[in-house]
C-alpha positions in Angstrom: 88.7 107.7 91.7 92.4 107.6 91.6 94.0 107.4 95.4 97.6 107.4 96.2 98.9 105.2 99.3 101.8 106.5 101.2 103.6 103.9 103.3 106.6 105.6 105.6 109.2 104.6 108.0 109.7 107.5 110.9 112.5 110.1 109.5 112.2 109.2 105.7 110.5 112.2 104.9 107.1 110.2 104.1 104.8 113.1 105.5 106.7 116.0 103.4 106.2 114.4 100.5 102.6 113.3 101.4 101.8 116.8 102.2 103.6 118.5 99.0 102.2 115.4 96.5 98.3 116.7 98.0 99.3 120.3 97.4 100.7 119.5 93.4 97.5 117.2 92.9 94.9 119.3 94.4 94.0 116.6 96.5 93.0 116.0 100.2 95.5 114.7 102.5 94.3 112.1 104.8 96.1 111.3 107.9 95.3 109.2 111.1 93.7 112.5 113.2 91.4 113.6 110.1 90.1 109.4 109.9 88.9 110.0 113.4 87.3 113.1 113.1 85.7 112.5 109.5 84.5 108.2 110.0 84.8 108.1 113.8 82.9 111.6 115.2 80.7 110.2 117.9 84.2 108.2 119.1 84.5 108.1 123.1 87.8 110.0 124.6 88.4 106.2 126.1 88.3 104.2 122.5 90.3 107.0 120.7 92.6 106.2 123.6 93.1 102.7 122.9 93.0 103.1 119.3 96.3 105.2 119.6 97.8 103.2 121.7 96.6 99.1 120.6 96.3 98.5 117.2 94.5 95.2 118.6 91.3 97.7 119.6 91.0 98.3 115.9 89.7 95.1 115.5 87.2 95.2 118.2 83.5 96.3 117.4 82.8 100.1 117.1 78.9 99.5 116.3 76.2 97.7 114.5 78.5 94.4 115.0 80.9 96.1 112.6 85.0 96.8 114.1 86.9 100.0 113.9 88.4 98.4 111.2 85.7 96.9 108.9 84.2 101.0 109.2 87.5 102.6 108.4 87.7 100.6 105.2 84.3 100.7 103.9 84.4 104.7 105.0 87.6 105.1 102.5 86.2 103.0 99.9 83.0 105.1 100.0 84.9 108.4 99.8 86.9 107.1 97.2 84.2 106.4 94.5 83.9 110.4 95.0 86.8 112.1 95.8 90.9 111.5 94.9 92.9 111.8 98.5 96.1 110.9 99.4 96.6 108.9 102.0 99.3 108.5 104.4 100.0 104.7 107.0 96.2 103.9 108.5 97.2 100.4 106.5 95.3 101.6 103.6 98.1 100.3 101.1 96.2 97.1 101.8 92.8 98.6 102.1 93.0 99.4 98.6 95.3 96.8 97.3 92.0 95.4 95.1 91.9 98.7 92.9 93.3 99.3 90.1 93.2 103.5 90.7 95.1 103.3 93.7 99.1 103.6 93.1 100.7 102.7 96.5 104.0 104.0 97.2 106.6 103.2 100.4 109.5 106.0 101.4 111.9 104.3 103.2 115.3 105.8 104.2 118.9 104.0 105.7 118.6 103.6 109.7 121.2 106.3 110.0 120.1 108.9 107.7 117.0 108.6 109.6 118.1 108.9 113.0 120.3 112.1 112.0 117.1 113.8 110.7 114.9 112.7 114.1 118.5 114.0 116.4 117.5 117.5 114.5 114.0 117.6 114.4 113.1 116.6 118.1 116.3 117.8 119.4 117.5 114.5 120.9 120.7 112.9 121.7 121.5 109.7 120.1 120.4 107.3 122.3 117.1 108.9 122.6 116.7 109.3 119.3 117.7 105.7 118.7 114.6 104.7 120.7 111.9 106.8 119.4 113.4 105.2 115.9 113.1 101.6 116.9 110.1 101.9 119.0 107.9 103.6 116.4 109.5 101.1 113.8 108.3 97.9 116.0 104.5 100.0 116.6 104.0 100.9 112.8 104.7 97.6 112.0 102.5 95.8 114.7 99.1 97.9 113.6 99.7 96.5 109.9 100.6 92.6 111.7 97.8 92.7 113.7 95.5 94.6 111.9 95.6 93.5 108.1 98.1 90.0 108.5 100.9 91.7 106.6 103.9 92.6 106.7 104.5 96.7 106.4 107.8 96.4 104.6 106.6 93.9 102.1 108.3 95.2 99.0 104.9 93.5 96.8 102.4 95.6 98.6 104.2 99.2 96.2 104.1 100.0 92.7 107.1 102.0 93.6 110.2 102.1 96.5 111.6 105.3 97.4 115.0 106.0 99.4 115.6 109.5 100.3 119.0 109.0 101.4 119.4 109.8 97.6 116.3 111.5 96.5 114.3 115.3 97.9 111.0 115.8 98.4 111.1 117.3 95.3 112.4 114.7 93.6 110.0 112.3 95.3 107.0 114.0 94.1 108.0 114.1 90.7 108.7 110.5 90.6 105.4 109.2 92.1 103.6 112.1 89.6 105.4 110.6 86.3 104.7 106.7 87.5 100.7 108.0 88.6 100.2 109.5 85.1 101.3 105.9 83.5 99.3 103.7 85.6 96.2 106.1 85.3 96.9 105.7 81.2 97.7 101.9 81.9 94.4 101.6 83.8 92.1 103.8 81.2 93.2 101.7 78.3 92.5 98.9 80.6 89.0 99.9 81.8 88.5 101.2 77.8 89.4 97.5 76.5 86.5 95.9 78.6 83.9 98.6 77.8 84.3 97.9 74.1 85.0 94.7 73.6 88.6 94.8 72.8 91.5 93.3 73.6 94.0 94.7 76.3 98.0 94.1 74.8 99.6 96.3 77.3 103.4 94.9 77.8 106.1 95.3 80.3 108.5 96.1 77.6 107.7 96.5 73.9 109.4 94.5 71.7 109.3 95.9 68.4 108.5 93.4 65.3 110.3 94.8 63.0 113.2 98.1 62.4 111.0 100.5 61.6 108.9 100.6 64.5 112.1 101.0 66.6 113.2 103.6 64.7 110.3 105.3 64.3 110.0 105.2 68.9 113.2 106.9 67.8 111.6 109.6 66.0 108.7 109.9 68.8 111.3 110.4 71.8 113.2 112.8 70.0 110.1 115.2 69.4 109.3 114.4 73.6 105.4 112.9 72.2 104.4 110.0 74.9 103.4 106.2 73.5 102.4 103.0 74.1 103.5 99.8 71.7 100.3 97.7 70.9 98.4 98.7 73.5 95.2 96.9 72.1 94.0 94.7 69.9 90.5 95.8 67.8 88.2 92.2 67.1 86.5 92.9 63.9 85.3 90.1 62.4 84.0 86.8 64.1 82.9 82.9 62.9 79.4 81.6 63.3 80.7 80.8 67.1 81.5 84.1 67.8 85.4 83.6 67.6 87.6 86.0 66.3 88.7 85.3 62.8 90.3 89.0 62.0 91.7 91.5 64.6 94.1 95.0 64.2 96.2 96.4 66.9 97.4 99.5 66.1 101.0 100.2 66.4 101.2 103.2 68.4 99.4 104.9 70.6 100.2 108.1 71.4 99.2 109.4 74.5 98.4 113.2 74.7 96.7 112.7 71.3 94.1 110.1 72.2 95.7 108.3 68.8 96.7 105.5 67.0 99.3 105.3 64.2 99.7 102.0 62.2 103.0 102.1 60.2 103.0 101.1 56.2 106.2 101.3 55.2 105.8 99.0 51.6 104.0 96.8 49.8 100.5 98.1 48.5 98.6 94.8 49.1 99.7 95.0 53.0 98.6 99.3 52.8 95.1 97.6 51.6 94.4 95.3 54.1 95.5 97.5 56.9 92.9 100.2 55.2 90.5 97.7 55.2 90.5 97.1 59.1 90.9 100.6 59.8 88.0 100.9 58.6 86.2 98.5 60.1 87.8 99.8 63.6 85.9 102.8 63.3 82.5 101.2 61.8 82.5 99.1 65.0 84.6 101.5 67.6 83.0 104.4 67.2 85.6 107.6 68.5 88.2 105.6 68.6 91.1 107.7 66.4 93.6 105.8 64.2 95.6 106.9 61.2 98.1 105.1 58.6 101.8 106.0 58.2 102.3 106.1 54.9 105.6 105.2 53.5 106.4 109.0 52.2 105.5 110.4 55.6 107.6 107.8 57.4 110.6 108.6 55.4 110.6 111.5 55.4 110.2 111.8 59.0 113.0 109.3 59.8 115.3 111.0 57.4 115.6 113.2 60.5 117.5 111.3 62.5 121.1 110.5 62.3 122.5 107.3 61.0 119.1 105.8 59.7 119.0 102.7 58.4 116.4 101.6 55.4 114.4 98.8 56.4 114.5 95.4 54.9 112.4 94.7 52.2 110.5 91.6 54.2 109.6 92.9 57.5 106.1 94.0 56.6 105.8 90.7 55.8 106.3 89.8 59.0 104.2 92.9 60.2 101.3 91.6 59.0 98.7 91.8 61.8 
């Protein structure tokens, strides 16, 4: 099941963002206190105190030869197999670093902004707020360093970093939700390609092969239709040694409609070839929705765009998948 981990600096509004996000998603918010109650129900008072005061104590034995860290990691990973959750702090981004279903978020703010928030929240003078901020930052960093051997400020650990100097809690939640839905879709396509025997061709940035594809993308954007460009390739013919000799890469995948579209705007011989590939895909990959957008349909849509220019005559030849 998908999870979202939230790593935050003190005074960055990370706790508020995690709480609002869990409400929006309807997922449980897992905090350090909840972890103690849920996964260490029989913990002794002195052990609880040691865990609160010493990061290294997480590496000491809890039971059956396993450390507190081991039990915590195993328990969280097992939980994630059954339910989704928002995980706040405690190095959760590293426990789930190998999971495709996890999205890792870092919430930050400038020292001056964080200091101002801490002064207001705890009604502290400047010097006391500065001492609290410095102490908490060191403690957070020391915990991740001692327990996981990593630097929590390492930007490569996160999918998304949000600066609340410039973003409100609601804006941050909206950004996380948008990133989460895109990430979830990408991981779903990746998983489907493995199970189907297809090839995952998702790219970081689409590079259209011809002007028609670029114009069609504009049409989809104009009507607020979410799309992916050539995210998947379907092998349809193999030689005697199992090598792929013919494959089909539909131009667009409409995520909301679970439908693949292939543009065919020019020469009839390419239409015939693509129809043959489409038929094979439907036979070999049951349940896959693929449609061909013909020249007439494409032009009717394209004419709605101001300044539309007709595609070059030889562009289809460059688009022979």
